[in-house]
SEDREN-24494 format. One record per residue: residue number from 0; residue in three letters; x, y, z of N, C-alpha, C, O, CB in turn. Coordinates in steps of 0.001 Angstrom, whole numbers. Glycine has a CB too. Layout:
<recs>
k:r:neast:nnorth:nup:caeast:canorth:caup:ceast:cnorth:cup:oeast:onorth:oup:cbeast:cbnorth:cbup
NUM:ALA:X:Y:Z:X:Y:Z:X:Y:Z:X:Y:Z:X:Y:Z
...
</recs>
This chain:
<recs>
k:r:neast:nnorth:nup:caeast:canorth:caup:ceast:cnorth:cup:oeast:onorth:oup:cbeast:cbnorth:cbup
0:MET:1000:-61757:-122791:1913:-61056:-123948:3248:-60949:-123430:3441:-60503:-122299:1428:-59540:-124396
1:ARG:4267:-61362:-124245:5557:-61635:-124020:6523:-60313:-124260:6481:-59833:-125392:5903:-62811:-124908
2:SER:7309:-59745:-123377:8074:-58714:-124010:9653:-59248:-124046:10241:-59652:-123043:7873:-57273:-123164
3:VAL:10284:-59170:-125497:11450:-59187:-125602:12413:-58303:-125867:12427:-57606:-126881:11535:-59796:-126129
4:ILE:13409:-58280:-124823:14369:-57189:-125012:15809:-57838:-125591:16218:-58984:-125403:14574:-56382:-123529
5:TYR:16316:-56986:-126191:17787:-57648:-126634:18670:-56415:-126388:18312:-55249:-126557:17922:-58252:-128417
6:ILE:20082:-56906:-125894:20941:-55868:-125337:22408:-56391:-126514:22892:-57522:-126513:21177:-56061:-123237
7:ASP:22843:-55302:-127366:23808:-55309:-127884:25107:-55171:-127221:25201:-54874:-126030:23614:-54623:-128621
8:LYS:26034:-55369:-127932:27650:-55429:-127277:27932:-53802:-126578:28751:-53520:-125703:29061:-55792:-128825
9:GLU:27130:-53035:-127162:27305:-51671:-126837:26532:-51311:-125807:26883:-50249:-125295:27072:-50838:-127862
10:GLY:25420:-51928:-125235:24460:-51636:-124067:23287:-51059:-124630:22560:-50432:-123860:25036:-50669:-122977
11:ASN:22904:-51171:-126053:21657:-50866:-126672:20694:-51672:-126337:21020:-52856:-126259:21700:-50847:-127962
12:LEU:19415:-51360:-126074:18070:-52101:-125922:17398:-52250:-127261:17383:-51333:-128083:17078:-51334:-124939
13:SER:16904:-53293:-127439:16137:-53161:-128661:14746:-54217:-128314:14956:-55288:-127744:17179:-53661:-130122
14:GLY:13325:-53804:-128713:12262:-54633:-128159:11121:-53793:-128602:11363:-52624:-128903:12333:-54916:-126533
15:LEU:9871:-54256:-128681:8680:-53646:-128844:8474:-52974:-127551:8599:-53521:-126455:7590:-54581:-129243
16:SER:8076:-51472:-127806:7741:-50579:-126580:6403:-50916:-125865:5283:-51140:-126325:7661:-49074:-127033
17:ASP:6759:-50888:-124912:5511:-51296:-123716:5901:-50640:-122402:6926:-49963:-122319:5360:-53110:-123362
18:ASN:5090:-50840:-121382:5254:-50177:-120178:6618:-50658:-119583:7116:-49938:-118718:4043:-50441:-119243
19:LEU:7217:-51697:-119920:8582:-52037:-119393:9855:-51033:-119849:10781:-50690:-119115:8888:-53528:-119898
20:PHE:9712:-50763:-120850:10509:-49596:-121679:10263:-48049:-120879:11136:-47264:-120507:9803:-49517:-123467
21:ASP:9086:-47946:-120787:8749:-46773:-119935:9397:-46690:-118548:9789:-45658:-118002:7299:-46746:-119741
22:LYS:9450:-47984:-118046:10010:-48050:-116562:11680:-48273:-116693:12314:-48489:-115661:9228:-49453:-115640
23:LEU:12252:-48224:-117775:13900:-47965:-118143:14162:-46837:-118324:15340:-46489:-118254:14479:-48546:-119297
24:ALA:13229:-45979:-118593:13648:-44646:-119123:15184:-43827:-118430:16000:-43140:-119045:12265:-43688:-118805
25:ALA:15177:-44218:-116922:16336:-43869:-116379:17871:-44298:-116928:18933:-43823:-116524:16139:-44295:-115171
26:LEU:17706:-45232:-117862:18849:-45703:-118191:19570:-44803:-119436:20767:-44857:-119719:18595:-47150:-118502
27:GLY:18769:-44142:-119967:19022:-43046:-120938:18158:-42904:-122049:17021:-43359:-121922:20263:-43155:-121462
28:ARG:18464:-42378:-123079:17553:-41404:-123894:16851:-42899:-124971:17541:-43891:-125209:18736:-39804:-124966
29:ARG:15664:-42760:-125388:15105:-43499:-126094:14899:-43191:-127522:14723:-42008:-127812:14158:-43706:-125534
30:ALA:14893:-44122:-128504:14306:-43878:-129756:13272:-44561:-130083:13431:-45775:-130211:15077:-44012:-130672
31:VAL:11943:-43981:-130306:11085:-45171:-130828:10707:-44957:-132135:10867:-43826:-132594:9832:-45424:-130049
32:MET:10195:-45898:-132881:10025:-45921:-134327:8941:-46673:-134215:8721:-47447:-133283:11149:-46452:-135269
33:ARG:8066:-46424:-135376:6582:-47450:-135462:7422:-48175:-136560:8296:-47604:-137213:4665:-46649:-136046
34:VAL:7051:-49584:-136713:7461:-50456:-137429:6126:-51207:-138149:6278:-52043:-139040:8364:-51275:-136587
35:SER:5037:-50871:-137734:3735:-51375:-138287:2832:-50650:-138047:2903:-49703:-137264:3322:-52526:-137916
36:ASN:1475:-51103:-138917:313:-50160:-138183:-795:-51217:-138391:-687:-52168:-139164:-86:-48437:-138978
37:ILE:-1978:-50923:-137542:-3092:-51847:-137618:-4114:-51044:-137760:-4202:-50171:-136896:-3284:-52760:-136512
38:GLU:-5080:-51065:-138744:-6114:-50617:-139396:-7236:-51625:-139748:-7120:-52799:-140099:-5619:-50033:-140478
39:PHE:-8366:-50871:-139566:-9778:-51864:-140263:-9764:-52000:-141488:-9815:-50953:-142133:-11241:-51340:-140116
40:ASN:-9705:-53087:-142124:-9759:-53088:-143789:-11376:-53354:-144024:-11815:-54483:-143800:-8657:-54507:-144616
41:SER:-12252:-52305:-144475:-13326:-52209:-144747:-13698:-53223:-145821:-14804:-53763:-145862:-13515:-50993:-144977
42:ARG:-12776:-53439:-146636:-13235:-54326:-147921:-13207:-55847:-147419:-14113:-56596:-147783:-12111:-54120:-149345
43:ILE:-12191:-56310:-146597:-12512:-57770:-146015:-13025:-57884:-144794:-13231:-58993:-144300:-11417:-58592:-145930
44:GLN:-13350:-56512:-144030:-14227:-56511:-142634:-13337:-57221:-141696:-13760:-58066:-140908:-15784:-57331:-142710
45:LYS:-12229:-56907:-141777:-11222:-57489:-140668:-10108:-56529:-140446:-9800:-55760:-141357:-10556:-58928:-141100
46:TRP:-9372:-56508:-139111:-8381:-55770:-138901:-7300:-56468:-139795:-7299:-57660:-140100:-8104:-55622:-137430
47:GLN:-6422:-55565:-140145:-5291:-55689:-140614:-3798:-55244:-140174:-3657:-54035:-139991:-5545:-55300:-141519
48:ALA:-2964:-55852:-140032:-1459:-55242:-139654:-495:-55489:-140921:-308:-56489:-141613:-730:-56084:-138195
49:VAL:-43:-54403:-140950:1064:-54003:-142168:2138:-53647:-141744:2061:-52795:-140858:760:-52931:-143067
50:ASP:3347:-54033:-142088:4711:-53335:-141700:4793:-52221:-142530:3811:-51843:-143168:6031:-54220:-141883
51:LEU:5913:-51637:-142585:6172:-50170:-143095:6491:-50116:-144745:6436:-49146:-145502:7542:-49520:-142228
52:ASP:6848:-51525:-145026:7382:-52104:-146441:5922:-52491:-147157:5841:-52950:-148296:8552:-53650:-146245
53:GLY:4892:-52248:-146366:3407:-52867:-147195:3184:-54162:-147077:2185:-54681:-147577:3352:-52728:-148769
54:ASN:4136:-54877:-146364:3865:-56429:-146279:2625:-56737:-145214:2601:-56161:-144126:5330:-57250:-145734
55:ILE:1709:-57584:-145562:676:-57594:-144365:1338:-58709:-143411:2022:-59601:-143913:-1041:-58031:-144876
56:ILE:1172:-58655:-142364:1773:-59178:-141044:557:-60297:-140521:782:-61384:-139990:2071:-57752:-139815
57:GLY:-732:-59731:-140817:-1717:-60676:-140604:-3107:-60023:-140424:-3152:-58793:-140400:-1344:-61496:-139439
58:THR:-4279:-60760:-140292:-5577:-60163:-140205:-6157:-61160:-139263:-5772:-62286:-138949:-6380:-59967:-141620
59:HIS:-7221:-60426:-138883:-8139:-61181:-137830:-9321:-60427:-137692:-9297:-59244:-138030:-7498:-61366:-136384
60:GLU:-10526:-61018:-137171:-11465:-60229:-136931:-11651:-59508:-135644:-12506:-58659:-135393:-12389:-60847:-137182
61:PHE:-10787:-59942:-134923:-10642:-59232:-133712:-9076:-58624:-133422:-8025:-59265:-133383:-11097:-60239:-132584
62:ARG:-9273:-57272:-133247:-8224:-56346:-132971:-6930:-56589:-132054:-5758:-56315:-132312:-8861:-55338:-132463
63:ASP:-7547:-57253:-130773:-6862:-57705:-129503:-5828:-58882:-130239:-4604:-58914:-130118:-8096:-58384:-128185
64:LYS:-6669:-59822:-131025:-5810:-60938:-131446:-4833:-60460:-132317:-3692:-60922:-132299:-6535:-62027:-132089
65:LEU:-5142:-59670:-132995:-4239:-59462:-134252:-3120:-58780:-133342:-1989:-59228:-133528:-4940:-58414:-135681
66:ILE:-3241:-57826:-132441:-2023:-57420:-131762:-1155:-58617:-131359:51:-58730:-131578:-2370:-56600:-130539
67:GLU:-1978:-59520:-130716:-1239:-60829:-130502:-67:-61269:-131412:1109:-61510:-131140:-2200:-61872:-130592
68:ILE:-848:-61302:-132737:-193:-61874:-133909:1030:-60974:-134275:2144:-61386:-134601:-1219:-61989:-135127
69:GLU:632:-59685:-134166:1556:-58494:-134740:2812:-58688:-133723:3945:-58815:-134186:760:-56745:-134640
70:ARG:2575:-58706:-132328:3825:-58780:-131506:4694:-59942:-131372:5843:-59897:-130934:3514:-58511:-130303
71:ASP:4014:-61106:-131819:4659:-62386:-131867:5466:-62428:-133166:6471:-63136:-133241:3621:-63556:-131778
72:TYR:5027:-61653:-134230:5819:-61558:-135678:6803:-60684:-135435:7896:-61054:-135865:4985:-61033:-136981
73:LEU:6777:-59404:-134762:7606:-58353:-134446:8712:-59024:-133836:9820:-59030:-134374:6981:-57303:-133597
74:ASN:8417:-59736:-132456:9494:-60039:-131609:10293:-61062:-132224:11456:-61137:-131826:9060:-60438:-130294
75:THR:9821:-62061:-133325:10566:-62687:-134016:11434:-62198:-134907:12404:-62884:-135231:9999:-63344:-134456
76:LYS:11254:-61090:-135382:11611:-60155:-136601:12895:-59666:-135682:14020:-59764:-136171:10271:-58786:-137192
77:ILE:12755:-59241:-134608:13962:-58637:-133797:14837:-59584:-133433:16056:-59504:-133586:13599:-57939:-132560
78:GLU:14116:-60688:-132843:15001:-61762:-132250:16120:-62367:-133805:17340:-62535:-133792:13716:-63234:-131463
79:GLU:15279:-62544:-134830:16259:-63020:-136056:17514:-61630:-136466:18703:-61809:-136730:15031:-63380:-137674
80:ASP:16819:-60367:-136408:17842:-59406:-136792:18903:-59396:-135766:20043:-59317:-136223:17274:-58017:-136976
81:TYR:18795:-59455:-134574:19378:-59370:-133417:20541:-60596:-133628:21730:-60281:-133586:18263:-59515:-132171
82:GLY:20169:-61896:-133838:20899:-62869:-133976:21721:-62689:-135511:22734:-63386:-135560:19985:-64104:-133767
83:LYS:21504:-62037:-136509:22686:-61628:-137775:23204:-60397:-137165:24250:-60181:-137777:22023:-61258:-139547
84:ASN:23045:-59511:-136326:23970:-58624:-136038:25068:-59144:-135112:26239:-58779:-135222:23336:-57523:-135525
85:GLN:24636:-60019:-134191:25675:-60679:-133097:26617:-61476:-133846:27772:-61544:-133425:24961:-61678:-131951
86:ASN:26227:-62196:-135084:27123:-62924:-135725:27997:-61827:-136495:29175:-62178:-136573:26424:-64006:-136615
87:LEU:27794:-60908:-136933:28715:-59752:-137419:29437:-59221:-136481:30638:-59045:-136685:28067:-58675:-138001
88:LEU:28909:-58900:-135398:30018:-58209:-134413:30909:-59375:-133599:31662:-58939:-132729:29171:-57171:-133180
89:SER:30887:-60483:-133765:31391:-61542:-133162:32943:-61790:-133983:33676:-62721:-133649:30245:-62795:-133260
</recs>
């Protein structure tokens, strides 16, 4: 499972929360926000990841596999957003 961390021009870090961010707590205050939810969908009998806008990120019969799918999706989204913001700051 990869961890992607982006640092903007002001020194702010962005990325998915994991143990690495916990180890960086000495660098300053953290703001942590939920960006998706994983729940079991009884109707389809699979785990389902949904972002806060209600968009389905993915479904899978195994929760751990869906977490990998969710992390890849969210890391890509962070990377895309970071690239857009860097272009705006240049």
